[in-house]
PASEBA-1860 file (N, C-alpha, C; in nm, 3 decimals):
! residues 249
1> MEEIVNEA> -1.358/0.025/0.516/-1.364/-0.059/0.405/-1.452/-0.185/0.417 ~ -1.558/-0.238/0.501/-1.667/-0.313/0.462/-1.765/-0.287/0.297 ~ -1.784/-0.187/0.308/-1.872/-0.192/0.181/-1.746/-0.196/0.033 ~ -1.637/-0.175/0.079/-1.557/-0.226/-0.034/-1.532/-0.340/-0.082 ~ -1.490/-0.374/0.071/-1.478/-0.532/0.072/-1.630/-0.597/-0.038 ~ -1.719/-0.573/0.010/-1.929/-0.612/0.009/-1.871/-0.599/-0.156 ~ -1.786/-0.505/-0.223/-1.848/-0.467/-0.363/-1.767/-0.577/-0.400 ~ -1.611/-0.599/-0.343/-1.544/-0.679/-0.435/-1.599/-0.796/-0.472
9> YHLFGNYK> -1.657/-0.892/-0.358/-1.715/-0.985/-0.397/-1.826/-0.988/-0.448 ~ -1.918/-0.921/-0.505/-2.016/-0.852/-0.594/-1.988/-0.881/-0.688 ~ -1.860/-0.765/-0.748/-1.851/-0.732/-0.872/-1.793/-0.840/-0.934 ~ -1.634/-0.913/-0.824/-1.568/-1.046/-0.914/-1.665/-1.124/-0.869 ~ -1.773/-1.147/-0.858/-1.799/-1.333/-0.820/-1.873/-1.424/-0.903 ~ -1.840/-1.374/-1.047/-1.841/-1.489/-1.126/-1.804/-1.523/-1.194 ~ -1.661/-1.454/-1.158/-1.509/-1.507/-1.188/-1.470/-1.662/-1.133 ~ -1.459/-1.748/-1.216/-1.368/-1.847/-1.152/-1.244/-1.977/-1.164
17> AQSPLDVC> -1.169/-2.016/-1.107/-1.075/-2.054/-1.141/-1.049/-2.222/-1.084 ~ -0.975/-2.286/-1.188/-1.001/-2.459/-1.186/-0.838/-2.483/-1.176 ~ -0.828/-2.562/-1.116/-0.734/-2.656/-1.096/-0.705/-2.725/-1.210 ~ -0.597/-2.717/-1.262/-0.468/-2.665/-1.203/-0.418/-2.494/-1.199 ~ -0.407/-2.432/-1.082/-0.353/-2.285/-1.076/-0.262/-2.279/-1.096 ~ -0.243/-2.156/-1.122/-0.116/-2.096/-1.182/-0.017/-2.103/-1.034 ~ 0.028/-2.189/-0.982/0.159/-2.236/-0.886/0.205/-2.337/-0.893 ~ 0.349/-2.319/-0.857/0.400/-2.422/-0.855/0.402/-2.535/-0.755
25> TDCCMDKK> 0.355/-2.702/-0.767/0.313/-2.765/-0.661/0.433/-2.862/-0.670 ~ 0.533/-2.844/-0.760/0.648/-2.935/-0.692/0.730/-2.926/-0.548 ~ 0.743/-2.776/-0.534/0.820/-2.773/-0.408/0.727/-2.625/-0.326 ~ 0.642/-2.570/-0.381/0.603/-2.438/-0.367/0.472/-2.471/-0.237 ~ 0.409/-2.561/-0.367/0.250/-2.554/-0.248/0.198/-2.690/-0.310 ~ 0.176/-2.787/-0.211/0.167/-2.921/-0.203/-0.004/-2.889/-0.326 ~ 0.014/-3.006/-0.357/-0.093/-3.040/-0.502/-0.265/-3.053/-0.409 ~ -0.217/-3.077/-0.302/-0.367/-3.117/-0.228/-0.386/-3.015/-0.192
33> DEGLLASL> -0.309/-2.905/-0.200/-0.371/-2.738/-0.127/-0.396/-2.672/-0.239 ~ -0.314/-2.692/-0.349/-0.362/-2.631/-0.464/-0.457/-2.693/-0.500 ~ -0.569/-2.816/-0.498/-0.666/-2.851/-0.503/-0.780/-2.788/-0.433 ~ -0.762/-2.784/-0.307/-0.866/-2.762/-0.209/-0.849/-2.596/-0.224 ~ -0.725/-2.555/-0.232/-0.758/-2.338/-0.287/-0.870/-2.343/-0.396 ~ -0.852/-2.420/-0.497/-0.945/-2.412/-0.632/-1.066/-2.467/-0.594 ~ -1.114/-2.509/-0.475/-1.248/-2.587/-0.488/-1.309/-2.505/-0.376 ~ -1.203/-2.446/-0.272/-1.302/-2.393/-0.139/-1.373/-2.216/-0.249
41> PVKDIPKS> -1.477/-2.180/-0.178/-1.572/-2.062/-0.216/-1.445/-1.986/-0.137 ~ -1.486/-1.857/-0.271/-1.367/-1.706/-0.194/-1.369/-1.693/-0.066 ~ -1.440/-1.641/-0.023/-1.470/-1.618/0.138/-1.456/-1.715/0.204 ~ -1.461/-1.868/0.176/-1.350/-1.959/0.286/-1.210/-1.969/0.332 ~ -1.107/-1.894/0.218/-1.013/-1.893/0.231/-0.943/-1.879/0.309 ~ -0.870/-1.985/0.380/-0.774/-1.943/0.468/-0.643/-1.835/0.429 ~ -0.650/-1.813/0.546/-0.504/-1.678/0.468/-0.403/-1.770/0.495 ~ -0.342/-1.888/0.537/-0.244/-1.912/0.540/-0.245/-2.063/0.328
49> LLMEYNDG> -0.325/-2.049/0.316/-0.342/-2.112/0.205/-0.405/-2.001/0.091 ~ -0.384/-1.908/0.089/-0.389/-1.804/-0.001/-0.244/-1.756/-0.029 ~ -0.185/-1.740/0.117/-0.029/-1.714/0.112/0.059/-1.830/0.031 ~ 0.004/-1.928/0.047/0.139/-1.974/-0.002/0.098/-1.984/-0.177 ~ -0.021/-1.942/-0.176/-0.016/-1.966/-0.336/0.025/-1.814/-0.382 ~ 0.064/-1.685/-0.335/0.050/-1.595/-0.379/0.187/-1.608/-0.377 ~ 0.268/-1.610/-0.211/0.446/-1.610/-0.197/0.485/-1.714/-0.341 ~ 0.437/-1.863/-0.369/0.465/-1.986/-0.414/0.499/-1.909/-0.587
57> AATEKTPI> 0.617/-1.973/-0.666/0.662/-1.978/-0.793/0.502/-1.948/-0.902 ~ 0.528/-1.920/-0.990/0.459/-1.863/-1.087/0.442/-1.876/-1.181 ~ 0.360/-1.848/-1.329/0.443/-1.827/-1.442/0.440/-1.629/-1.423 ~ 0.435/-1.590/-1.541/0.452/-1.435/-1.575/0.352/-1.385/-1.522 ~ 0.263/-1.441/-1.578/0.119/-1.353/-1.552/0.023/-1.482/-1.501 ~ -0.019/-1.404/-1.423/-0.175/-1.508/-1.373/-0.253/-1.505/-1.479 ~ -0.299/-1.562/-1.500/-0.482/-1.618/-1.578/-0.569/-1.497/-1.519 ~ -0.611/-1.412/-1.645/-0.712/-1.308/-1.483/-0.826/-1.366/-1.477
65> NELKHFLP> -0.879/-1.466/-1.543/-0.998/-1.540/-1.470/-0.987/-1.555/-1.297 ~ -0.840/-1.636/-1.271/-0.878/-1.680/-1.171/-0.753/-1.575/-1.081 ~ -0.686/-1.436/-1.126/-0.672/-1.350/-1.084/-0.766/-1.281/-1.022 ~ -0.918/-1.242/-1.055/-1.032/-1.158/-1.046/-1.095/-1.230/-0.927 ~ -1.063/-1.406/-0.991/-1.151/-1.498/-0.860/-1.114/-1.485/-0.704 ~ -0.987/-1.437/-0.740/-0.945/-1.468/-0.584/-0.900/-1.352/-0.522 ~ -0.934/-1.185/-0.613/-0.896/-1.085/-0.563/-0.990/-1.045/-0.436 ~ -1.122/-1.063/-0.459/-1.177/-1.021/-0.298/-1.171/-1.066/-0.213
73> RYIELIGN> -1.078/-1.184/-0.186/-1.045/-1.207/-0.062/-0.897/-1.152/-0.029 ~ -0.817/-1.118/-0.141/-0.725/-1.058/-0.096/-0.762/-0.896/-0.063 ~ -0.852/-0.861/-0.097/-0.869/-0.712/-0.076/-0.954/-0.725/0.059 ~ -0.991/-0.843/0.103/-1.100/-0.870/0.213/-0.893/-0.875/0.323 ~ -0.841/-0.949/0.309/-0.731/-1.010/0.406/-0.658/-0.836/0.411 ~ -0.646/-0.760/0.339/-0.554/-0.683/0.312/-0.629/-0.543/0.394 ~ -0.774/-0.535/0.390/-0.822/-0.430/0.433/-0.815/-0.423/0.609 ~ -0.796/-0.581/0.652/-0.754/-0.574/0.779/-0.618/-0.599/0.843
81> FDFPTHST> -0.529/-0.558/0.749/-0.379/-0.557/0.815/-0.346/-0.713/0.822 ~ -0.378/-0.790/0.748/-0.384/-0.910/0.718/-0.366/-0.968/0.604 ~ -0.197/-0.950/0.543/-0.126/-0.954/0.420/-0.123/-1.105/0.419 ~ -0.159/-1.157/0.297/-0.125/-1.287/0.295/0.020/-1.279/0.221 ~ 0.109/-1.303/0.290/0.246/-1.264/0.190/0.327/-1.322/0.339 ~ 0.473/-1.319/0.267/0.597/-1.323/0.381/0.637/-1.160/0.411 ~ 0.588/-1.073/0.315/0.646/-0.936/0.322/0.527/-0.876/0.194 ~ 0.465/-0.760/0.304/0.348/-0.633/0.272/0.427/-0.659/0.156
89> EIALKRLE> 0.526/-0.556/0.108/0.530/-0.521/-0.030/0.470/-0.559/-0.136 ~ 0.510/-0.711/-0.110/0.439/-0.822/-0.267/0.301/-0.890/-0.204 ~ 0.235/-0.862/-0.121/0.120/-0.857/-0.125/-0.016/-0.888/-0.294 ~ 0.040/-0.751/-0.339/-0.045/-0.740/-0.470/0.064/-0.785/-0.567 ~ 0.131/-0.903/-0.586/0.206/-0.897/-0.700/0.174/-0.972/-0.841 ~ 0.064/-1.003/-0.813/-0.038/-1.146/-0.894/-0.117/-1.021/-1.005 ~ -0.107/-0.876/-0.956/-0.181/-0.760/-1.065/-0.037/-0.791/-1.179 ~ 0.055/-0.748/-1.148/0.141/-0.738/-1.238/0.241/-0.889/-1.349
97> PFNSEEWT> 0.217/-0.845/-1.452/0.144/-0.760/-1.533/0.049/-0.695/-1.566 ~ 0.017/-0.550/-1.532/-0.156/-0.537/-1.544/-0.172/-0.512/-1.706 ~ -0.268/-0.534/-1.774/-0.313/-0.506/-1.888/-0.475/-0.479/-1.894 ~ -0.451/-0.309/-1.876/-0.587/-0.316/-1.900/-0.720/-0.301/-1.970 ~ -0.645/-0.361/-2.073/-0.751/-0.451/-2.195/-0.825/-0.571/-2.079 ~ -0.799/-0.596/-2.051/-0.816/-0.716/-1.933/-0.984/-0.709/-1.849 ~ -0.991/-0.588/-1.840/-1.068/-0.527/-1.721/-1.151/-0.421/-1.754 ~ -1.262/-0.429/-1.691/-1.389/-0.311/-1.754/-1.342/-0.216/-1.682
105> SEEIEFLE> -1.408/-0.130/-1.697/-1.389/0.007/-1.711/-1.466/0.005/-1.501 ~ -1.541/-0.059/-1.493/-1.617/-0.038/-1.371/-1.491/-0.115/-1.260 ~ -1.444/-0.252/-1.302/-1.356/-0.294/-1.224/-1.211/-0.200/-1.207 ~ -1.164/-0.101/-1.308/-1.080/-0.030/-1.276/-1.105/0.091/-1.198 ~ -1.234/0.122/-1.217/-1.270/0.202/-1.100/-1.276/0.101/-0.975 ~ -1.336/0.024/-0.976/-1.336/-0.029/-0.822/-1.200/-0.050/-0.751 ~ -1.091/-0.077/-0.842/-0.915/-0.110/-0.789/-0.913/0.041/-0.739 ~ -0.943/0.129/-0.832/-0.877/0.286/-0.747/-0.974/0.317/-0.642
113> KFSLTFFK> -1.085/0.301/-0.599/-1.129/0.302/-0.539/-1.071/0.260/-0.350 ~ -1.045/0.100/-0.420/-1.001/-0.006/-0.300/-0.883/0.050/-0.255 ~ -0.804/0.077/-0.318/-0.633/0.133/-0.280/-0.638/0.286/-0.231 ~ -0.756/0.387/-0.294/-0.763/0.535/-0.224/-0.830/0.517/-0.068 ~ -0.926/0.432/-0.077/-0.989/0.372/0.101/-0.887/0.306/0.187 ~ -0.834/0.229/0.105/-0.741/0.179/0.194/-0.610/0.284/0.237 ~ -0.554/0.338/0.182/-0.474/0.433/0.222/-0.524/0.516/0.310 ~ -0.658/0.606/0.303/-0.691/0.629/0.421/-0.735/0.613/0.511
121> KCISTYPL> -0.710/0.481/0.539/-0.739/0.375/0.693/-0.598/0.384/0.715 ~ -0.487/0.358/0.569/-0.368/0.337/0.667/-0.327/0.447/0.740 ~ -0.335/0.615/0.691/-0.293/0.699/0.740/-0.383/0.754/0.869 ~ -0.485/0.734/0.871/-0.573/0.736/0.988/-0.550/0.685/1.095 ~ -0.458/0.529/1.104/-0.414/0.458/1.161/-0.256/0.456/1.243 ~ -0.206/0.489/1.340/-0.089/0.514/1.401/-0.055/0.477/1.529 ~ 0.053/0.388/1.568/0.090/0.333/1.457/0.030/0.223/1.422 ~ 0.009/0.135/1.249/-0.016/0.048/1.192/0.039/-0.080/1.290
129> PENEAIDS> -0.095/-0.191/1.229/-0.063/-0.290/1.337/0.070/-0.351/1.268 ~ 0.145/-0.410/1.404/0.275/-0.509/1.375/0.300/-0.394/1.297 ~ 0.347/-0.295/1.398/0.436/-0.169/1.324/0.473/-0.139/1.178 ~ 0.371/-0.186/1.116/0.391/-0.204/0.977/0.456/-0.076/0.920 ~ 0.507/-0.018/0.801/0.543/0.076/0.804/0.480/0.159/0.652 ~ 0.456/0.310/0.646/0.390/0.310/0.547/0.384/0.315/0.446 ~ 0.524/0.279/0.371/0.610/0.292/0.286/0.589/0.170/0.222 ~ 0.572/0.044/0.323/0.548/-0.054/0.272/0.417/-0.101/0.195
137> ILIMFCRG> 0.336/0.029/0.265/0.194/-0.028/0.180/0.233/0.069/0.024 ~ 0.289/0.215/0.056/0.314/0.249/-0.090/0.404/0.166/-0.194 ~ 0.495/0.054/-0.150/0.503/0.002/-0.257/0.481/-0.121/-0.290 ~ 0.357/-0.133/-0.204/0.295/-0.238/-0.253/0.191/-0.223/-0.362 ~ 0.153/-0.074/-0.340/0.041/-0.016/-0.431/0.147/-0.082/-0.626 ~ 0.244/0.018/-0.592/0.309/0.048/-0.665/0.394/-0.117/-0.786 ~ 0.455/-0.189/-0.662/0.439/-0.322/-0.723/0.358/-0.397/-0.785 ~ 0.191/-0.340/-0.731/0.090/-0.403/-0.774/-0.012/-0.306/-0.902
145> QFKLTKIL> 0.107/-0.253/-1.018/0.069/-0.139/-1.052/-0.062/-0.070/-1.054 ~ -0.078/-0.039/-0.923/-0.150/0.070/-0.918/-0.103/0.273/-0.922 ~ -0.158/0.357/-0.961/-0.043/0.431/-1.017/-0.089/0.538/-0.850 ~ -0.004/0.590/-0.854/0.033/0.637/-0.667/-0.029/0.791/-0.678 ~ -0.065/0.875/-0.742/-0.049/1.000/-0.802/-0.205/1.073/-0.676 ~ -0.312/0.990/-0.691/-0.373/0.996/-0.635/-0.379/0.982/-0.495 ~ -0.371/0.863/-0.489/-0.272/0.837/-0.344/-0.240/0.914/-0.248 ~ -0.125/0.998/-0.350/-0.022/1.084/-0.279/-0.080/1.243/-0.290
153> NNWKSDKS> -0.170/1.260/-0.407/-0.222/1.375/-0.344/-0.370/1.366/-0.254 ~ -0.435/1.229/-0.195/-0.473/1.275/-0.106/-0.427/1.306/0.033 ~ -0.297/1.189/0.026/-0.197/1.211/0.174/-0.179/1.376/0.175 ~ -0.163/1.434/0.099/-0.090/1.621/0.050/-0.236/1.677/0.153 ~ -0.337/1.603/0.113/-0.468/1.701/0.189/-0.476/1.665/0.330 ~ -0.427/1.597/0.318/-0.499/1.565/0.503/-0.377/1.585/0.632 ~ -0.473/1.689/0.723/-0.413/1.725/0.804/-0.387/1.687/0.960 ~ -0.429/1.548/0.953/-0.444/1.463/1.106/-0.340/1.438/1.153
161> LSSTLHFK> -0.296/1.408/1.264/-0.225/1.374/1.329/-0.161/1.258/1.293 ~ -0.228/1.214/1.285/-0.173/1.029/1.220/-0.085/1.065/1.100 ~ -0.189/1.116/1.039/-0.107/1.108/0.894/0.045/1.234/0.871 ~ 0.039/1.273/0.905/0.167/1.341/0.959/0.262/1.266/1.033 ~ 0.213/1.213/1.121/0.348/1.120/1.166/0.342/0.995/1.093 ~ 0.300/0.977/1.012/0.311/0.862/0.924/0.429/0.928/0.787 ~ 0.409/1.081/0.764/0.488/1.147/0.686/0.648/1.133/0.747 ~ 0.650/1.164/0.846/0.779/1.187/0.982/0.792/1.024/0.933
169> DLYFNGFK> 0.756/0.956/0.944/0.839/0.787/0.932/0.854/0.782/0.803 ~ 0.788/0.811/0.696/0.848/0.801/0.546/1.013/0.909/0.509 ~ 1.025/1.013/0.566/1.082/1.130/0.564/1.236/1.054/0.624 ~ 1.204/1.019/0.740/1.318/0.985/0.759/1.405/0.813/0.807 ~ 1.287/0.730/0.759/1.315/0.575/0.766/1.283/0.520/0.630 ~ 1.238/0.568/0.585/1.171/0.565/0.378/1.313/0.537/0.300 ~ 1.403/0.623/0.325/1.509/0.642/0.258/1.694/0.591/0.300 ~ 1.754/0.591/0.254/1.894/0.544/0.299/1.938/0.660/0.320
177> QKNPSKMS> 2.013/0.661/0.390/2.104/0.812/0.499/2.183/0.876/0.380 ~ 2.222/0.722/0.343/2.396/0.766/0.289/2.350/0.830/0.140 ~ 2.213/0.730/0.105/2.161/0.789/-0.002/2.027/0.780/-0.040 ~ 2.000/0.902/0.017/1.844/0.908/0.027/1.713/0.998/-0.108 ~ 1.836/0.911/-0.243/1.723/0.907/-0.324/1.683/0.762/-0.383 ~ 1.766/0.681/-0.258/1.657/0.521/-0.270/1.626/0.469/-0.160 ~ 1.546/0.407/-0.152/1.461/0.345/-0.040/1.499/0.257/0.054 ~ 1.489/0.264/0.167/1.561/0.160/0.288/1.499/0.018/0.191
185> SAFGEEEI> 1.400/0.044/0.175/1.328/-0.137/0.147/1.382/-0.242/0.092 ~ 1.406/-0.347/0.097/1.462/-0.409/-0.042/1.426/-0.409/-0.150 ~ 1.247/-0.348/-0.135/1.163/-0.396/-0.240/1.137/-0.229/-0.322 ~ 1.245/-0.129/-0.275/1.169/-0.037/-0.291/1.278/0.035/-0.448 ~ 1.293/-0.059/-0.547/1.299/-0.034/-0.683/1.320/0.109/-0.689 ~ 1.414/0.155/-0.807/1.414/0.269/-0.862/1.303/0.364/-0.895 ~ 1.185/0.315/-0.962/1.059/0.381/-0.970/1.009/0.466/-0.854 ~ 0.958/0.331/-0.766/0.920/0.388/-0.647/0.998/0.489/-0.553
193> SKILRDWI> 1.114/0.463/-0.524/1.241/0.564/-0.484/1.182/0.753/-0.609 ~ 1.228/0.709/-0.730/1.178/0.803/-0.716/1.079/0.909/-0.726 ~ 0.996/0.797/-0.759/0.813/0.874/-0.757/0.843/0.975/-0.587 ~ 0.849/0.871/-0.472/0.826/0.929/-0.357/0.963/1.021/-0.325 ~ 1.099/1.005/-0.380/1.165/1.147/-0.350/1.121/1.255/-0.409 ~ 1.077/1.237/-0.550/1.019/1.353/-0.647/0.937/1.422/-0.527 ~ 0.796/1.379/-0.473/0.694/1.399/-0.389/0.715/1.475/-0.266 ~ 0.812/1.385/-0.187/0.844/1.452/-0.080/0.896/1.588/-0.084
201> DKKEVQIH> 0.991/1.640/-0.217/1.044/1.745/-0.219/0.986/1.833/-0.347 ~ 0.844/1.807/-0.306/0.732/1.905/-0.385/0.735/2.018/-0.259 ~ 0.775/2.137/-0.339/0.682/2.232/-0.157/0.621/2.240/-0.138 ~ 0.495/2.219/-0.203/0.380/2.206/-0.182/0.348/2.108/-0.072 ~ 0.390/2.022/-0.130/0.401/1.900/0.011/0.470/1.921/0.147 ~ 0.601/1.969/0.147/0.711/2.033/0.215/0.577/2.127/0.308 ~ 0.489/2.260/0.226/0.453/2.309/0.316/0.317/2.283/0.368 ~ 0.252/2.173/0.349/0.130/2.138/0.374/0.182/2.077/0.521
209> FKENIEKI> 0.276/1.971/0.483/0.349/1.882/0.667/0.383/2.031/0.715 ~ 0.463/2.138/0.702/0.533/2.221/0.783/0.421/2.239/0.873 ~ 0.309/2.296/0.810/0.193/2.376/0.847/0.080/2.232/0.971 ~ 0.114/2.120/0.930/0.082/2.059/0.990/0.133/2.026/1.150 ~ 0.267/2.048/1.132/0.359/2.045/1.243/0.326/2.094/1.319 ~ 0.347/2.273/1.247/0.346/2.366/1.337/0.198/2.355/1.403 ~ 0.102/2.331/1.350/-0.031/2.342/1.429/-0.041/2.229/1.560 ~ 0.063/2.117/1.521/0.054/2.026/1.646/0.171/2.046/1.764
217> IMDEVKLD> 0.277/2.113/1.746/0.341/2.195/1.821/0.301/2.248/1.902 ~ 0.236/2.369/1.830/0.094/2.479/1.914/0.018/2.461/1.983 ~ -0.049/2.341/1.925/-0.114/2.321/2.023/-0.126/2.208/2.108 ~ 0.003/2.162/2.151/0.058/2.110/2.223/-0.023/1.971/2.250 ~ -0.002/1.926/2.122/-0.074/1.811/2.172/0.019/1.675/2.212 ~ -0.038/1.578/2.337/0.001/1.523/2.373/0.116/1.385/2.307 ~ 0.199/1.389/2.268/0.236/1.259/2.204/0.390/1.199/2.252 ~ 0.445/1.083/2.255/0.531/1.031/2.275/0.661/1.064/2.244
225> EFDLSQLN> 0.783/1.099/2.345/0.871/1.172/2.337/0.931/1.205/2.215 ~ 0.981/1.070/2.113/1.039/1.040/2.053/0.993/1.139/1.933 ~ 0.827/1.069/1.917/0.745/1.138/1.794/0.799/1.271/1.795 ~ 0.758/1.360/1.936/0.752/1.437/1.928/0.895/1.566/1.887 ~ 1.006/1.448/1.912/1.131/1.491/1.907/1.175/1.516/1.753 ~ 1.117/1.415/1.667/1.151/1.376/1.506/1.080/1.497/1.468 ~ 0.972/1.513/1.510/0.845/1.626/1.468/0.933/1.757/1.443 ~ 0.976/1.817/1.582/1.057/1.956/1.591/1.129/1.917/1.488
233> ILYEILNQ> 1.228/1.831/1.462/1.365/1.816/1.382/1.301/1.834/1.222 ~ 1.238/1.785/1.220/1.147/1.758/1.110/1.119/1.920/1.045 ~ 1.028/1.950/1.160/0.965/2.119/1.100/1.081/2.186/1.093 ~ 1.208/2.187/1.161/1.314/2.295/1.136/1.351/2.234/1.035 ~ 1.368/2.149/0.968/1.423/2.127/0.831/1.359/2.158/0.717 ~ 1.230/2.103/0.733/1.127/2.201/0.636/1.128/2.346/0.625 ~ 1.158/2.408/0.777/1.166/2.527/0.759/1.233/2.625/0.699 ~ 1.350/2.522/0.704/1.549/2.613/0.624/1.492/2.601/0.508
241> TPHNNLYS> 1.412/2.532/0.451/1.392/2.510/0.316/1.400/2.638/0.223 ~ 1.428/2.698/0.186/1.385/2.829/0.130/1.270/2.836/0.067 ~ 1.189/2.706/-0.026/1.067/2.731/-0.096/0.891/2.718/0.010 ~ 0.967/2.685/0.112/0.869/2.674/0.220/0.790/2.850/0.305 ~ 0.844/2.945/0.212/0.806/3.060/0.240/0.702/3.104/0.147 ~ 0.721/2.980/0.086/0.643/3.042/-0.080/0.493/2.946/-0.078 ~ 0.384/3.034/-0.122/0.275/2.909/-0.176/0.276/2.870/-0.252 ~ 0.207/2.744/-0.297/0.198/2.753/-0.443/0.099/2.781/-0.480
249> A> 0.041/2.798/-0.631/-0.089/2.897/-0.646/-0.210/2.801/-0.660
END
């Protein structure tokens, strides 16, 4: 992630933000804090101040120069699992609504690279710091207007133990038991729920993780008893799905 963070500061370094910023200073953020946030070098912005700004009331769309000015600090904090918000799912909410015409092709390409790099770090880390859930990360990207196609395709091809454990968590904990088409998270709106439910139910996805689990069990990988039990249960579920006997072309 260090390379991504450095690139962010370089790419967005010429954008400036001036007071008044797009944040409520009547009740959400003290006027002095708003002025301090606008004047500090981006690298020196404390998480607490950016969190006030991120979670405070604002207009429907943050001015693009202001958004890009603060973006490197967002990326640096998020890359360290130090989310500048009270809820991980809304850490990138300032990107919404996203107007591609306001971004250069280089900037759009960078945003995709950031999402893929950070998600790779997430599925390579189990458990996530502070027991963060993988569905929270996915919702964060979706609410930040990132397209999940490449993120999920990369996950589908990852054979690591940590990746498989995250899939297990998403399968068992990411959706409501009585309504498996709806995510458990209060931030899991209909769009993201459908995207992830459809992805989990794809035969090539289920085949991939079934094979991952089979290898983990066959190799007798040392695991927490609860995780091993859940993997065994998930393997049986995936194994009983008829299409798992067929390989996608």
